[in-house]
C-alpha positions as CSV (number, residue, x, y, z in Angstrom):
1,M,53.3,-44.8,28.2
2,L,52.6,-42.5,31.2
3,D,49.5,-40.3,30.7
4,M,50.1,-37.2,32.8
5,E,46.4,-36.2,32.6
6,I,45.5,-39.4,34.4
7,V,48.2,-38.8,37.0
8,R,47.0,-35.3,37.5
9,K,43.4,-36.5,37.8
10,N,44.4,-39.1,40.4
11,S,46.5,-36.5,42.3
12,R,43.5,-34.3,42.6
13,K,41.4,-37.3,43.8
14,V,44.1,-38.0,46.5
15,Y,44.3,-34.4,47.6
16,D,40.5,-34.0,47.7
17,A,40.3,-37.1,49.9
18,M,42.7,-35.6,52.4
19,V,40.1,-33.3,53.9
20,Y,39.0,-35.7,56.6
21,M,42.2,-35.9,58.6
22,Y,45.6,-34.3,58.8
23,R,47.9,-37.4,58.4
24,Y,47.4,-40.5,56.3
25,S,49.2,-43.7,55.7
26,F,49.6,-45.2,52.3
27,D,47.1,-47.9,53.1
28,E,44.5,-45.3,54.3
29,L,44.9,-43.3,51.1
30,E,44.7,-46.5,49.0
31,K,41.4,-47.3,50.6
32,L,40.0,-43.8,50.5
33,T,40.8,-43.3,46.8
34,C,40.4,-46.8,45.5
35,L,43.6,-46.3,43.5
36,G,46.1,-49.1,42.8
37,C,49.6,-49.0,44.3
38,T,51.3,-47.6,41.2
39,E,48.6,-45.0,40.5
40,L,48.7,-43.8,44.1
41,C,52.5,-43.6,44.1
42,L,52.5,-41.5,41.0
43,A,49.8,-39.2,42.4
44,L,51.7,-38.8,45.7
45,S,54.9,-38.1,43.9
46,L,53.3,-35.4,41.8
47,L,51.6,-33.8,44.8
48,M,54.9,-33.8,46.7
49,R,56.9,-32.4,43.8
50,E,54.3,-29.6,43.3
51,G,54.3,-28.8,47.1
52,W,50.7,-29.8,47.8
53,I,51.6,-32.5,50.4
54,E,54.5,-33.5,52.6
55,Q,55.8,-36.9,53.5
56,G,57.0,-37.6,57.0
57,R,57.8,-40.4,59.4
58,D,56.3,-41.1,62.8
59,V,56.3,-44.1,65.1
60,D,53.6,-45.8,62.9
61,G,55.6,-45.4,59.6
62,I,55.4,-43.0,56.7
63,R,52.6,-40.5,56.7
64,Y,51.3,-38.0,54.1
65,S,49.9,-34.6,55.0
66,P,48.5,-31.7,53.1
67,V,50.6,-28.6,53.2
68,R,48.8,-25.8,55.0
69,V,49.2,-22.5,53.4
70,G,50.2,-19.8,55.9
71,D,51.7,-22.1,58.5
């Protein structure tokens, strides 16, 4: 069973870790947060759905960026 409180806690951990740079790869976020693949995927999905981060592609692959309010 999916525990949304854990997903929300992990999402906050991911978002809080994103203060160091503007764009992150999945691997970078995995190392920064020490979350497993499934936990990180769920956290990223929730953050994207709620508008806290964006997903984009560049020459190096998929990147995740915090949404900047006011931009």
